[in-house]
VEXDREN-2710 file (C-alpha; in Angstrom, 1 decimal):
% VEXDREN-2710
k/r/px/py/pz
1/MET/-88.7/78.0/-238.2
2/TYR/-90.6/75.3/-239.9
3/PHE/-91.3/76.8/-243.0
4/LEU/-91.0/74.2/-246.0
5/SER/-90.8/74.7/-249.4
6/VAL/-92.6/74.0/-251.7
7/ILE/-91.3/70.0/-253.1
8/SER/-90.3/69.9/-256.6
9/ALA/-91.0/66.8/-258.3
10/LEU/-88.4/65.8/-260.0
11/ILE/-84.4/66.8/-259.2
12/ALA/-81.5/65.2/-259.9
13/LEU/-80.5/62.8/-256.6
14/GLY/-78.0/64.3/-253.9
15/GLN/-76.1/64.3/-251.1
16/ALA/-78.1/65.3/-247.5
17/CYS/-75.4/65.2/-245.6
18/PRO/-73.5/67.3/-244.5
19/MET/-69.9/66.0/-244.1
20/HIS/-70.0/62.9/-246.7
21/GLY/-71.0/61.6/-250.1
22/LEU/-74.0/59.8/-251.8
23/PRO/-74.9/57.0/-250.4
24/ASP/-74.9/53.6/-252.6
25/HIS/-78.2/53.2/-251.1
26/VAL/-79.3/56.5/-252.4
27/ALA/-78.2/56.7/-256.1
28/ALA/-79.8/53.7/-256.3
29/GLU/-83.2/55.2/-255.9
30/ASN/-84.8/56.6/-258.7
31/ASN/-86.4/60.1/-258.4
32/ILE/-86.1/59.6/-254.3
33/ASN/-87.6/62.5/-253.9
34/VAL/-90.7/60.9/-255.4
35/ALA/-90.6/58.1/-253.5
36/ASN/-90.3/59.5/-250.4
37/LEU/-93.6/61.9/-250.7
38/ARG/-95.9/59.0/-251.4
39/LYS/-94.2/57.1/-248.4
40/ARG/-95.6/60.6/-246.5
41/GLY/-98.5/59.7/-248.3
42/TRP/-99.6/55.9/-247.4
43/VAL/-102.0/55.1/-245.8
44/ARG/-100.7/53.7/-242.0
45/PRO/-102.6/53.0/-238.3
46/ALA/-104.5/55.7/-237.2
47/PRO/-102.8/56.5/-233.9
48/GLN/-105.7/55.1/-231.1
49/LYS/-106.3/56.0/-227.2
50/ILE/-104.4/53.2/-225.6
51/ALA/-103.8/53.3/-221.3
52/ILE/-100.3/51.5/-221.1
53/THR/-100.3/50.4/-217.6
54/ASN/-97.7/48.8/-214.6
55/VAL/-95.2/51.1/-215.6
56/HIS/-92.4/52.8/-214.0
57/ILE/-91.9/56.4/-215.4
58/PHE/-88.6/58.4/-216.4
59/ASP/-90.5/61.8/-217.3
60/GLY/-87.5/63.2/-218.6
61/PHE/-86.4/64.6/-215.6
62/GLU/-87.0/62.0/-212.4
63/TYR/-87.8/58.9/-212.1
64/ASP/-90.5/56.7/-211.0
65/ASN/-90.1/53.6/-208.3
66/GLN/-94.3/53.2/-208.1
67/THR/-96.0/52.1/-210.8
68/SER/-98.6/53.8/-212.8
69/THR/-100.1/54.7/-216.3
70/VAL/-99.4/56.5/-219.0
71/LEU/-102.4/57.1/-221.7
72/ILE/-102.0/57.9/-225.0
73/ASP/-105.1/59.8/-226.8
74/GLY/-104.4/60.2/-230.8
75/SER/-100.8/61.6/-231.7
76/PHE/-100.7/63.4/-227.5
77/ILE/-100.4/62.1/-224.3
78/GLY/-104.2/62.3/-222.9
79/SER/-105.2/62.4/-219.4
80/ASP/-109.0/60.5/-219.6
81/ALA/-108.4/56.6/-220.1
82/ALA/-111.9/56.2/-220.6
83/ASN/-112.4/53.1/-223.5
84/ALA/-108.6/52.9/-224.0
85/THR/-106.9/49.6/-225.1
86/ILE/-104.5/48.0/-222.3
87/ILE/-101.3/47.1/-222.4
88/ASP/-99.1/45.4/-219.2
89/GLY/-96.4/47.8/-219.1
90/LYS/-95.4/44.4/-216.6
91/GLY/-93.2/46.8/-214.5
92/ALA/-91.3/48.3/-218.0
93/THR/-89.9/52.0/-217.6
94/LEU/-91.8/54.5/-220.0
95/MET/-89.3/57.1/-220.7
96/PRO/-90.0/59.4/-223.9
97/GLY/-88.5/59.0/-226.9
98/LEU/-84.4/59.9/-227.6
99/ILE/-83.7/63.1/-229.8
100/ASP/-80.3/63.1/-231.7
101/ASN/-79.2/65.7/-231.8
102/HIS/-76.5/65.8/-234.5
103/ASN/-76.3/63.0/-236.9
104/HIS/-77.0/63.2/-240.8
105/PRO/-79.6/61.1/-241.8
106/THR/-80.3/60.9/-245.9
107/THR/-83.1/58.3/-246.7
108/ILE/-86.3/56.8/-245.3
109/ALA/-84.3/53.8/-244.8
110/ASP/-82.0/55.5/-242.0
111/LEU/-85.7/57.1/-240.4
112/LYS/-86.6/53.8/-239.6
113/ASN/-83.6/52.4/-238.4
114/LEU/-83.8/55.4/-236.2
115/SER/-87.2/54.7/-234.7
116/SER/-86.2/50.8/-234.5
117/TYR/-83.6/52.4/-231.7
118/GLY/-86.6/55.0/-229.8
119/VAL/-85.2/57.9/-231.6
120/THR/-88.2/59.6/-231.8
121/THR/-86.6/63.3/-233.2
122/THR/-83.5/63.4/-234.8
123/MET/-81.5/67.2/-235.8
124/CYS/-79.5/66.9/-239.0
125/MET/-77.0/68.9/-238.8
126/SER/-77.3/70.5/-242.5
127/CYS/-77.6/69.3/-246.4
128/TRP/-75.0/69.4/-249.0
129/VAL/-78.2/69.5/-251.2
130/ALA/-80.8/71.1/-252.8
131/THR/-84.0/71.7/-250.8
132/ASP/-85.8/69.2/-251.7
133/HIS/-84.1/66.0/-251.3
134/CYS/-84.0/67.1/-247.0
135/GLU/-87.7/68.6/-247.0
136/SER/-88.6/65.2/-248.5
137/LEU/-87.5/63.7/-245.4
138/ARG/-90.2/65.7/-243.0
139/ASN/-93.7/65.1/-241.5
140/GLN/-93.3/60.9/-242.4
141/PRO/-95.8/59.5/-240.0
142/GLY/-95.0/56.6/-238.1
143/LEU/-91.1/58.0/-238.4
144/THR/-88.9/59.7/-236.4
145/ASP/-89.3/63.5/-237.2
146/PHE/-87.1/65.6/-239.1
147/TYR/-85.0/68.9/-238.7
148/SER/-82.5/69.8/-240.7
149/ALA/-80.6/73.1/-240.9
150/GLY/-79.8/73.2/-244.5
151/PHE/-76.7/73.9/-246.5
152/SER/-73.5/74.8/-243.2
153/ALA/-72.1/78.0/-243.9
154/VAL/-68.1/77.8/-245.5
155/VAL/-65.7/79.5/-247.6
156/PRO/-65.1/78.4/-250.7
157/ASN/-61.6/75.8/-250.5
158/SER/-61.8/74.7/-247.0
159/SER/-62.6/70.8/-245.9
160/HIS/-66.1/71.4/-245.8
161/SER/-66.6/72.9/-248.8
162/LYS/-64.8/70.2/-250.6
163/LEU/-66.4/67.9/-249.1
164/ALA/-70.1/69.5/-250.1
165/GLU/-68.4/69.3/-254.0
166/MET/-68.0/65.5/-253.8
167/ASN/-72.2/65.9/-255.0
168/PRO/-72.3/67.1/-258.7
169/ALA/-75.8/67.3/-258.5
170/VAL/-75.8/70.9/-256.8
171/ASN/-73.5/73.6/-257.4
172/ALA/-72.2/73.9/-253.4
173/PRO/-69.9/77.5/-254.6
174/GLU/-73.2/79.1/-255.1
175/TYR/-73.8/78.3/-251.2
176/PHE/-70.3/79.4/-249.9
177/ILE/-69.1/82.2/-247.8
178/TYR/-67.1/84.0/-249.3
179/ASN/-67.2/88.2/-247.5
180/SER/-68.7/89.4/-245.0
181/SER/-71.1/91.3/-246.3
182/MET/-72.7/88.3/-247.9
183/CYS/-74.0/87.3/-244.9
184/PRO/-76.8/88.4/-243.8
185/GLY/-78.7/87.7/-246.6
186/TRP/-77.4/84.2/-246.3
187/VAL/-78.9/83.4/-243.7
188/LYS/-82.6/84.7/-244.7
189/ASP/-81.6/82.7/-248.0
190/ARG/-81.6/79.1/-245.7
191/PHE/-85.0/80.0/-244.0
192/ASN/-86.2/81.2/-246.4
193/THR/-85.1/77.6/-248.0
194/GLY/-86.5/75.7/-245.0
195/SER/-83.8/75.6/-242.6
196/ASP/-84.9/74.9/-239.1
197/TYR/-81.9/76.4/-237.4
198/ILE/-77.5/77.7/-238.7
199/LYS/-75.4/75.6/-238.8
200/LEU/-71.9/76.7/-239.0
201/VAL/-68.0/75.3/-239.5
202/ALA/-64.9/77.1/-237.5
203/GLU/-62.5/74.9/-239.7
204/ALA/-60.1/73.8/-237.7
205/TYR/-57.3/75.5/-240.4
206/PRO/-57.4/77.5/-242.9
207/PRO/-59.2/78.7/-245.0
208/SER/-62.0/79.3/-242.9
209/MET/-64.6/82.2/-241.7
210/THR/-63.6/84.8/-240.0
211/LYS/-64.5/86.2/-236.7
212/ASP/-66.5/88.9/-237.9
213/GLU/-68.6/86.6/-240.9
214/HIS/-69.4/84.2/-237.2
215/ASN/-70.5/87.1/-235.7
216/ILE/-72.4/88.6/-238.1
217/ILE/-74.1/84.7/-239.1
218/VAL/-74.6/84.4/-235.5
219/LYS/-76.5/87.6/-234.9
220/THR/-78.3/87.8/-237.8
221/ALA/-80.2/84.3/-237.2
222/HIS/-80.8/85.4/-233.4
223/GLN/-82.7/88.4/-234.9
224/TYR/-84.8/86.0/-236.7
225/GLY/-85.4/84.1/-233.8
226/TYR/-83.7/81.4/-235.0
227/TRP/-80.8/79.5/-233.0
228/THR/-78.1/78.4/-234.4
229/MET/-74.8/75.6/-233.9
230/THR/-71.0/75.7/-234.6
231/HIS/-68.8/72.9/-235.5
232/ALA/-65.8/73.2/-233.7
233/SER/-63.1/70.3/-232.8
234/THR/-60.6/72.3/-231.5
235/LEU/-59.6/74.7/-228.2
236/ASP/-59.4/78.2/-230.7
237/THR/-62.0/77.3/-232.6
238/TYR/-64.3/76.3/-229.6
239/ASN/-63.0/80.0/-228.7
240/MET/-64.1/81.6/-231.4
241/ALA/-67.5/79.6/-231.4
242/ILE/-68.2/80.9/-227.7
243/GLU/-67.1/84.7/-228.5
244/SER/-70.2/84.0/-231.4
245/GLY/-72.6/83.8/-229.0
246/THR/-73.7/81.2/-230.8
247/ASP/-76.2/78.6/-228.9
248/ILE/-75.4/74.7/-229.0
249/ILE/-71.1/73.5/-230.1
250/GLN/-71.1/70.4/-231.7
251/HIS/-67.8/68.5/-230.7
252/THR/-65.0/68.5/-228.2
253/PRO/-62.0/70.1/-228.8
254/ALA/-59.5/67.3/-229.2
255/ASP/-56.2/69.1/-229.7
256/GLU/-56.3/70.7/-226.2
257/PRO/-58.0/70.7/-222.9
258/LEU/-60.4/73.6/-222.3
259/SER/-58.5/76.6/-220.4
260/ASP/-60.6/78.3/-216.8
261/ALA/-61.5/81.2/-218.8
262/SER/-63.2/79.1/-221.7
263/ILE/-65.1/77.1/-219.2
264/ALA/-66.2/79.9/-217.8
265/LYS/-66.5/81.5/-220.7
266/ILE/-69.4/78.8/-221.9
267/LEU/-70.9/79.1/-218.7
268/ALA/-71.7/82.9/-219.4
269/GLY/-72.7/82.5/-222.5
270/GLY/-75.2/80.1/-221.8
271/HIS/-74.3/77.6/-224.4
272/TYR/-75.4/73.7/-225.1
273/VAL/-72.6/71.4/-225.6
274/THR/-72.6/68.1/-228.0
275/PRO/-70.0/66.2/-227.8
276/THR/-70.7/63.1/-230.4
277/ILE/-67.8/60.9/-229.1
278/ASN/-68.7/58.1/-231.4
279/ILE/-66.6/60.1/-233.8
280/TYR/-63.7/60.2/-231.6
281/GLN/-63.8/56.7/-232.1
282/TYR/-62.8/56.5/-235.8
283/THR/-59.7/57.8/-235.3
284/GLN/-59.4/57.8/-239.3
285/ALA/-62.3/59.8/-239.4
286/ALA/-60.8/62.1/-236.3
287/THR/-58.6/63.2/-238.7
288/VAL/-60.3/64.0/-242.6
289/SER/-64.1/65.1/-240.4
290/LEU/-62.9/67.3/-237.7
291/GLY/-59.3/68.6/-239.2
292/LEU/-57.1/67.7/-236.7
293/THR/-53.0/66.5/-237.4
294/THR/-52.2/62.6/-237.2
295/GLU/-51.0/63.7/-233.3
296/GLN/-53.8/65.6/-232.3
297/THR/-55.6/62.8/-233.5
298/ALA/-53.2/59.9/-231.3
299/ASN/-54.0/62.0/-228.5
300/LEU/-58.2/62.4/-228.4
301/ASN/-58.6/59.4/-226.7
302/GLN/-57.5/61.1/-223.1
303/THR/-58.1/64.8/-224.8
304/VAL/-61.9/63.8/-224.9
305/PRO/-63.2/62.5/-222.2
306/SER/-61.0/65.1/-220.4
307/ASN/-62.6/67.8/-222.0
308/VAL/-65.7/66.4/-221.6
309/LYS/-65.7/65.7/-217.8
310/ARG/-64.9/69.1/-217.3
311/ILE/-67.7/70.5/-219.3
312/TYR/-70.0/68.6/-216.8
313/ASP/-68.3/69.3/-214.1
314/ALA/-68.6/73.2/-214.9
315/GLY/-72.3/72.7/-215.0
316/ILE/-72.7/73.0/-218.8
317/PRO/-75.5/71.5/-220.5
318/ILE/-74.5/69.0/-222.3
319/LEU/-76.5/67.0/-225.6
320/ALA/-75.9/63.7/-227.2
321/GLY/-75.7/63.6/-230.1
322/THR/-73.5/60.8/-233.0
323/ASP/-72.5/62.4/-235.8
324/GLY/-74.2/59.2/-237.4
325/SER/-74.1/58.9/-241.3
326/ILE/-73.9/55.5/-243.1
327/ASN/-71.6/55.9/-246.8
328/SER/-69.4/54.4/-248.4
329/ASN/-67.2/58.4/-249.0
330/GLY/-67.8/59.5/-245.8
331/PRO/-64.8/58.9/-243.3
332/ALA/-66.8/56.3/-241.1
333/ASP/-70.4/54.3/-240.6
334/ILE/-71.9/55.6/-237.4
335/TYR/-74.7/54.0/-237.5
336/PHE/-78.3/55.3/-236.8
337/GLY/-79.9/54.5/-234.1
338/SER/-77.7/51.9/-232.6
339/SER/-74.7/54.6/-232.1
340/LEU/-77.1/57.3/-229.7
341/HIS/-77.4/54.4/-227.4
342/GLN/-73.4/53.8/-227.5
343/GLU/-73.0/57.6/-227.0
344/LEU/-75.2/58.0/-224.2
345/GLU/-73.0/54.8/-222.3
346/MET/-69.9/56.5/-223.5
347/LEU/-71.0/60.1/-221.7
348/ASN/-72.2/58.1/-218.3
349/SER/-68.2/56.2/-218.7
350/TYR/-66.5/59.4/-219.2
351/GLY/-68.3/60.9/-215.2
352/VAL/-71.6/62.3/-216.7
353/SER/-74.7/61.4/-214.3
354/ASN/-77.3/57.9/-215.8
355/VAL/-80.1/61.4/-215.4
356/ASP/-78.4/63.6/-217.0
357/VAL/-77.7/61.2/-219.1
358/LEU/-81.1/60.5/-220.3
359/LYS/-82.4/64.3/-220.0
360/ALA/-79.1/65.0/-222.9
361/ALA/-81.5/63.1/-224.7
362/THR/-85.0/63.7/-224.4
363/SER/-86.2/66.9/-222.0
364/ARG/-82.7/68.9/-222.2
365/ALA/-82.6/68.4/-225.9
366/ALA/-86.0/70.0/-226.5
367/VAL/-85.5/72.7/-224.6
368/ALA/-82.2/73.4/-226.4
369/TYR/-84.5/73.8/-229.5
370/ASN/-87.0/75.1/-228.6
371/MET/-89.2/71.7/-229.1
372/LEU/-91.6/72.2/-226.3
373/ASP/-93.9/70.1/-227.4
374/ARG/-91.9/66.6/-226.7
375/GLY/-88.7/65.2/-224.5
376/VAL/-90.8/64.6/-220.7
377/ILE/-94.1/62.8/-220.2
378/ALA/-96.4/64.9/-219.3
379/PRO/-100.5/65.4/-220.8
380/GLY/-100.2/67.1/-223.5
381/MET/-97.2/66.2/-224.7
382/ARG/-96.5/64.6/-228.1
383/ALA/-96.5/61.0/-227.8
384/ASP/-93.4/60.2/-228.5
385/LEU/-92.7/56.8/-225.9
386/LEU/-89.6/54.4/-225.6
387/LEU/-90.9/51.3/-223.1
388/VAL/-87.7/49.7/-222.0
389/ARG/-87.1/46.5/-220.0
390/GLY/-85.5/47.4/-216.8
391/ASN/-83.8/50.8/-215.3
392/PRO/-81.5/53.1/-216.8
393/LEU/-81.2/55.2/-213.8
394/VAL/-79.7/52.1/-212.2
395/ASN/-77.9/51.0/-215.8
396/ILE/-77.7/53.4/-218.9
397/SER/-77.4/50.5/-221.2
398/LYS/-80.5/49.4/-220.3
399/THR/-82.6/52.4/-222.6
400/ARG/-81.4/49.4/-225.4
401/GLU/-83.4/46.7/-224.6
402/ILE/-86.4/48.0/-226.0
403/GLU/-90.3/46.8/-225.8
404/LYS/-92.1/49.3/-228.2
405/VAL/-91.7/52.4/-230.0
406/TRP/-94.4/55.3/-230.3
407/ILE/-94.2/58.2/-232.6
408/ALA/-96.5/60.5/-232.2
409/GLY/-99.1/57.8/-230.9
410/ILE/-98.5/55.9/-233.7
411/GLU/-96.6/52.2/-232.3
412/TYR/-93.5/51.3/-234.8
413/GLU/-93.6/47.8/-235.5
414/GLY/-90.5/48.4/-238.5
END
């Protein structure tokens, strides 16, 4: 799952996010992949043994009303506090670093913004580029840990294919799905070029992949042992995603209420849902990016909250993702880092409990992506930690009141 392709030193500049064009701040950098790789090699402070004392702990599952101590030992959470440097938490809350389950970072600056807001892991939902650019964002010490779907599964002349073709540095049509017979090979190519999971796009209107193509891609990915994500923003596309057996459905139906039958199928199929409420706050963005009609967009402020609440009340596991992207050519700017805190607050306002909101960005997210080394505070786990003032189990906005962030044991000081 974590195959890393060989990085070419010199390539044409390209776009690294799934639905948006090349950001100005990316285009301004020469040989961005080389620059990223050099940053990866910079000497940074080594992780130390640190005892964070006098803190309340939300361990990814529950909040401890008693204060205690958590030990950082190198890159991991330890248990032996001997010779540790002491940091007094002063009664603050220590929680796992946050996971943004759907966004589109393209630069080191994006990773720094994520890091500064306590987002220690990010799941990039596809890259419309040759592998090199996204690969160069991986394994940057002291910065947000980066995972990616690679190139999304789309068909020619679809709305997402046209967005992919906005990047002249990449021959996007060579990545498109043209018929069902090519689907198994397409999936294999994604993993041969470093994808961590597969992203499919169920377009809201034609042309779009057929049900057969969706089903083959999901089945093939599962045969390789990899997770699948499906973009779906209408009831029809949601049902297509459900029937395909995809693991995580991205977005929320914005055109119609989910039926009881669809809810039951999501539960029976064991699907996760990432509502990405942020994108629906921009009506024009929803019309462009999600493929909704103007009438559907006008109604989404009632439809989306209702569907999110129904999904949650049914016991379907919800993940927190923002669809974050900063791009002058994209439909909306959704800022990295801060948008995840906004997403948590909006989920809460839609009826998701504080503890389930926090799980959506910590322990549940880690399980959903099979990243069992993070999302929980326990000995042996990655030391991805967020220290915040106050109790987010009482007031979810307390996640914004950040004192310190550690990423694999390295404190972020940007």
